C-alpha positions in Angstrom: 2.6 13.5 -13.0 0.9 10.1 -14.0 -2.8 10.0 -12.6 -3.6 7.8 -10.0 -4.2 3.8 -10.2 -6.4 2.5 -7.5 -3.3 0.3 -6.8 -2.1 3.5 -5.9 -5.2 4.9 -3.9 -5.1 2.0 -2.4 -1.9 1.7 -1.2 -2.0 5.6 0.0 -5.6 4.3 2.3 -3.8 1.6 3.6 -0.2 3.7 4.6 -2.7 6.2 6.1 -4.4 3.3 8.2 -1.5 1.5 9.2 0.0 4.4 10.3 2.9 5.2 8.1 4.9 3.6 5.4 7.8 1.4 7.5 4.5 0.1 9.5 2.4 -0.6 6.4 5.6 -2.6 5.2 6.2 -4.8 8.6 2.4 -5.8 8.7 3.0 -6.9 5.3 6.4 -8.5 5.7 7.6 -6.7 2.7 10.6 -4.2 2.7 10.0 -0.3 2.9 11.5 0.1 -0.4 8.3 -1.9 -2.1 6.1 -0.4 -0.7 7.3 3.3 -2.0 7.3 1.7 -5.3 3.5 0.4 -5.1 3.0 4.1 -3.6 5.0 5.9 -6.7 3.3 3.9 -9.3 6.4 2.4 -10.0 5.7 -1.6 -9.0 2.1 -3.4 -9.2 1.7 -5.3 -5.9 1.0 -8.9 -6.0 -2.2 -9.8 -5.5 -1.8 -11.2 -2.4 0.1 -7.8 -0.9 -3.3 -5.8 -2.8 -5.9 -7.4 -1.2 -4.0 -7.3 3.0 -3.9 -2.9 1.8 -7.4 -2.9 1.0 -8.3 -5.7 4.4 -6.2 -2.5 6.2 -7.6 0.2 4.5 -11.0 -0.9 5.2 -10.4 -2.1 8.6 -9.9 2.2 9.0 -13.5 3.0 8.6 
């Protein structure tokens, strides 16, 4: 398995903070498929989505 990237780690933390993949996709106005691709490291999220995920993850603390 490939090493976890900062994008994957951020997506995972945002997913946990949002309460699931569907909830995260809805908050980001993205498809569930896009979110799953980011979580698996198949795609890199656009900068705006990445920054939004950082914001979501940081609110969890």
